[in-house]
N, C-alpha and C positions, 0 to 999 in steps of 0.2 A: 593573594596566594599565601598559603601556609608555608612558613620558612622551614627548611630542613635543619635538623639539629646536628651540629658538627662537633666531633671530638678531635683534638689535635694531640698526637703522641710525640713526646719530646724526650731528649736525654741531656741536652746541654744548654747553650746560651739562649736559644729561642729566637734567632734573628728571622727565620722564616715565619715563626708564630707572630712576631711583631708585624711582618708584612701583611699577614692575614688580619690582624687587629686593625691596622691602618686602612686596609681595604674595606673592612666592615664599617669603620668610622666615616670613611669617605663616600660610602654607598656603592663602591665597585662590587662588593659582595652583598647582594641584596636578596638572593634566593635561599640563603642559609644564614644560620646564626651560630656563633661560637659559644657552645654551651658547656664545654668541659675540656680541661687540659690534663692529660695523664703523663706523668714523668717516671722514667725508670730509675731516676736518682733523686734522693731527697734534697740535695743541694743545688739542683739545676737552676740556673738563673732564669730560665723560661718560666718557672713557677712564680717568680717575682713579677715578671711581665703580666702574667695572667691575673695575679692578685691585684695589681695596680689598675687593671681594667675590669675588675669585679667578675672574672670568669672563674667558676668553681674548679678546684684542683684536686687531683688524687695522685698519690705516690704508690706505684707498684714497684717496690724495690727489688730489682733483679738480683742484687748481691745477697740479700737476706732471704730470698725465696728458697724453699727447700727443694724445689724442682722446677723445671720449665713449665710443667703442667700447672703447678701452683701459681707461678708468675702469670701465666695466661688467664688463669681463673680470676685473679684479682682484676685484670683488665676487663674481662668479660662482665664481671659483676658490676663494675663502674659504668660500662657502656649500657648495660640493661637498666641500671638505676636512673641514669640520666636520659633514657629513651633515645639513644643516639641513632641517627640515620646514616650519616656519612663520616668516615674516618680519614684523617690526614696524617701521614707519616712526615714529620718535619724535623729531620735530624734525630730520628729515633734509631738507636744503634743496635737494635736486636732484630733478628729474623724470626717471625712467628711461624708456628707450625702450619702445615697444610690444612689440618682440621680447623684451626682458627680462621684461616683465610677463606675457607669455603663457606663460612657462616655469613660472609658479607660480599657476595659476588657483585662486582661493578660498583661497590660502595666504599672501597678503600683506595686511596691514591697516595703516591709517593713522589717526591721530587729528588732527582738524581743529578749530580753535577757533571754530566757529560752528555754528548749526543748519542744516546743509545741507538745501535748496539755497540758502540765503542766504549771501552773502559768501564764495563759494568759487570755485574755478577758478584759472586762471593769474593770477599777480600778487597773489593774496590769501594772505598768509602773515604770521606774526608779528603785530606791532603794527598792521600795515595792516588786518587783519581787524577789530580792535576799533575802530580809527579810523573805518572805514566804517560799522560798526554805530552808533556815536555820531552820526556825521553824518546817517545816515538817520533816527535818532530812535526806533529800536526799543525796546520796553520789556522784552523778553526776549531773551536770547542764550544761548549755551551751547557745547557741543562735540559732535562726532559722531565715532564710530569706524565706519569703513567699509572694505569690501574695496577693494583697489587694482586698477584696470583701466587700459585705454589712455587713458581720459579723465580729466584732472586732477580729483580730488575727485568722480569720476563713478561709483564702484563702489557696489554695494548697501550700504545702511546696516545696520549690526549693532546699534548702540546710540546713543541720544541722551539728553542731559539738559539741562535749561534752568536758568538763573539770572536773577534780575532785574537790569536795568540801573538803577543808582541815580542820583539827582540829584547832580551834581557829579563823576560818574565821569570819569576820564581814560582814555586807552588803556591806560596802565600799571596803574591800579587795576582796570580791567575784566579785563585779561589775568590779573592775579594771582588774582582771584576765580574766573575760569573754570578756571584751572589747578588751584587748590587744591580747589574744590568740585565740579568736573566731570571734568576730564581725568584727574586722579590716581585717580578713582573708577571711571569707566567703561572706561578702557583696560585695567586688569587684569581686570575682569569680562568684557569682550568677548574678551580673549585666552584666558581660561579656557574660554569657550564655544566658540571656534574650535578650540582644541586638543582639547577633549573630542569635538567633532563629527568632527574629522578622524581621531582615534583610532578612534572607533566605525565610521566609514566604511571604514577600512582594517583593521578587525579587530584593532587593537592591544590 
């Protein structure tokens, strides 16, 4: 079977990217291949992870882009150049336009650090999500992998997994547990499912 070509969009340390690299190396990710990493920041540590694993990198610098349209144009140009089939948002800190999203229906996925529909949507990212979960007093939290559509965190859910919120948790300890026990597990699994389904749909 022809492997689907995957691009991973990042903005920071790239821990979820590393989980995908590990999944590819272990054979968990077998229906797709990591072919491109696009970073919104030139100094993102995720770029080093990609380079160490010989994955091509492109920087689409949000801060120096003259407009959002120019920023998106740089991303689209890279996606076309590398003939990308599937796009993964892995700690990518920017919301792309509806016009961009419509170009890749059911081919863009995101991992969000809560059990959607809780603690999601605009303004909920990073530690803010875990802070909100603690303030609300939930006993379970987790992460969700979902398709990306025009609504922030509003696409169809692909995979979810829960973990317990423990007494004495801080946003930082909760974030670490959610990443290690949930995000790094379900993101590679969901990506494999999406790649396999897309390949089957297109007769690859």
